[in-house]
C-alpha positions in Angstrom: 10.7 -17.5 -13.0 11.4 -18.0 -9.3 9.6 -15.5 -7.1 9.2 -16.0 -3.4 5.5 -15.6 -2.8 4.0 -15.1 0.7 0.3 -15.3 -0.3 -1.6 -16.8 -3.3 -5.0 -15.3 -4.3 -7.3 -17.0 -6.8 -9.2 -14.3 -8.8 -9.8 -16.5 -11.8 -13.1 -16.0 -13.5 -13.6 -12.6 -11.9 -14.0 -9.3 -13.8 -13.2 -5.7 -12.7 -13.3 -4.6 -10.0 -13.2 -7.9 -8.1 -9.5 -8.8 -8.6 -8.6 -5.5 -7.1 -11.2 -5.7 -4.3 -9.9 -9.2 -3.3 -6.3 -8.1 -3.7 -6.9 -5.0 -1.5 -8.4 -7.2 1.2 -5.7 -9.9 1.0 -2.7 -7.5 1.0 -4.0 -6.0 4.2 -3.1 -9.3 6.0 0.5 -9.3 4.7 3.5 -7.8 6.4 5.3 -4.9 4.7 7.7 -6.2 2.0 5.8 -9.5 1.5 4.6 -10.5 -2.0 1.2 -11.7 -3.1 0.5 -13.7 -6.3 -2.8 -12.9 -7.9 -4.1 -15.5 -10.4 -6.6 -14.0 -12.8 -8.1 -14.7 -16.2 -9.5 -11.2 -16.9 -7.1 -9.6 -19.5 -7.9 -6.2 -18.1 -6.6 -7.2 -14.7 -3.0 -6.5 -15.7 -3.5 -2.7 -16.3 -6.0 -2.6 -13.3 -3.6 -4.1 -10.8 -0.6 -2.2 -12.1 -2.4 1.1 -11.8 -4.0 0.2 -8.4 -0.5 -0.8 -7.0 1.0 2.5 -8.1 -2.0 4.5 -6.8 -1.9 2.7 -3.4 1.9 2.8 -2.9 2.5 -0.9 -3.4 5.0 -2.2 -5.8 3.7 -3.9 -9.0 6.4 -6.4 -9.7 5.1 -7.9 -13.0 2.9 -10.4 -14.7 3.5 -13.7 -16.4 1.0 -15.9 -18.3 0.6 -19.7 -18.4 -2.2 -21.6 -20.1 -4.6 -18.6 -20.1 -4.0 -17.7 -16.5 -2.3 -14.4 -15.6 0.0 -14.5 -12.6 0.4 -11.0 -11.1 2.9 -10.2 -8.4 2.6 -7.2 -6.0 4.8 -6.4 -3.1 3.1 -4.7 -0.1 4.5 -1.3 0.7 6.7 -0.8 3.7 4.6 2.2 4.8 7.3 4.6 3.6 5.4 4.8 0.3 2.4 7.1 -0.2 -1.1 6.4 0.9 -3.7 5.4 -1.6 -4.9 8.4 -3.5 -8.5 9.0 -4.8 -9.1 11.5 -7.6 -10.9 14.5 -5.9 -13.1 15.7 -8.8 -16.1 13.3 -9.1 -19.6 13.6 -10.5 -22.4 11.1 -10.6 -24.2 9.5 -13.5 -27.1 11.9 -13.5 -24.8 14.9 -13.6 -23.0 13.5 -16.6 -26.4 12.9 -18.4 -27.0 16.6 -18.2 -23.7 17.3 -20.0 -24.2 14.9 -22.9 -25.4 17.6 -25.3 -22.5 19.9 -24.5 -19.0 20.2 -26.0 -17.5 17.6 -23.7 -15.1 14.6 -24.1 -16.3 11.3 -22.6 -13.5 8.9 -22.1 -14.5 5.2 -21.6 -11.5 3.3 -20.1 -13.2 -0.1 -20.0 -11.8 -3.0 -22.1 -12.8 -2.8 -25.7 -15.3 -5.8 -25.4 -17.1 -4.0 -22.5 -17.3 -0.8 -24.7 -18.5 -2.7 -27.8 -21.6 -4.1 -26.0 -22.8 -0.9 -24.4 -21.3 2.6 -24.2 -22.4 6.2 -23.9 -23.0 7.7 -27.4 -19.9 9.7 -28.5 -17.6 8.2 -25.8 -14.0 7.6 -26.9 -12.8 4.1 -26.1 -9.2 4.0 -24.6 -8.8 1.0 -22.3 -6.8 1.9 -19.1 -4.0 -0.3 -20.2 -3.6 1.7 -23.4 -4.0 5.2 -22.0 -0.2 5.9 -21.7 0.3 5.2 -25.4 -2.9 6.9 -26.6 -3.1 9.9 -24.3 -2.2 12.3 -27.2 -5.4 11.3 -29.0 -7.3 13.3 -26.4 -7.8 17.1 -26.0 -6.1 18.3 -22.8 -8.2 21.5 -22.7 -11.6 19.9 -23.2 -14.0 19.2 -20.3 -13.3 15.5 -19.8 -15.5 12.9 -18.1 -13.9 9.5 -17.4 -16.1 6.4 -17.1 -15.6 2.7 -16.5 -17.9 0.1 -15.0 -17.7 1.0 -11.3 -15.5 4.1 -11.0 -12.2 2.4 -10.1 -10.4 2.3 -13.4 -11.8 5.7 -14.2 -10.4 7.0 -10.9 -6.9 5.8 -11.9 -7.3 7.2 -15.5 -8.5 10.6 -14.1 -5.4 10.9 -12.0 -3.2 10.0 -15.0 -4.9 12.6 -17.1 -4.5 15.3 -14.4 -0.8 14.3 -14.1 -0.5 14.9 -17.8 -1.8 18.5 -17.7 -5.5 17.8 -18.5 -7.2 20.9 -17.1 -10.8 19.8 -16.4 -11.2 16.1 -15.6 -14.0 14.5 -13.7 -14.4 10.8 -12.6 -17.9 9.5 -13.2 -19.2 7.2 -10.4 -20.7 4.7 -10.2 -20.2 4.5 -14.0 -21.7 2.0 -16.4 -22.7 -0.5 -13.8 -25.6 1.8 -12.8 -25.9 3.9 -16.0 -29.5 4.5 -17.1 -28.9 7.2 -19.7 -28.6 6.6 -23.5 -26.3 3.8 -24.8 -25.3 2.4 -28.1 -23.4 -0.7 -29.1 -21.0 -1.9 -31.8 -22.7 -5.3 -32.2 
């Protein structure tokens, strides 16, 4: 594959949200239309970067893999694309803790390994990269709280749910990175 790249970014060994944080910073220095190559080893970075690029108006070109390293390619928007969107309906961890005993749907969009080690009891695991294929497993009419590690992936997932006619969606921030409520594991 022969892609003209204007900037290389090493995000190997980093987990969400760091590949996106570093990409967001690096893409700011590029001229519109230029391409950045992000090298990462986190398997979840593919879905994360694709969703972030779409959300922020940049073009996700694609990903290739070689010897365990993912090579992601993103083209900086020309400014004609939309500004980055943030899902407007947000609650914090303590507010979610008060809802745990109710008839609610908690959607955990972290990778399955993250979920296996520690998750909110009763949460449904659908990694962000699988959400398009598995969205019909969820109840559109149920009060839905979307959680990830820091609120970034859950923001993108919340937008996706709202775009698919989910009527009552909230993004939980800061998410599992600062969760002090009950948890369980699949170990």
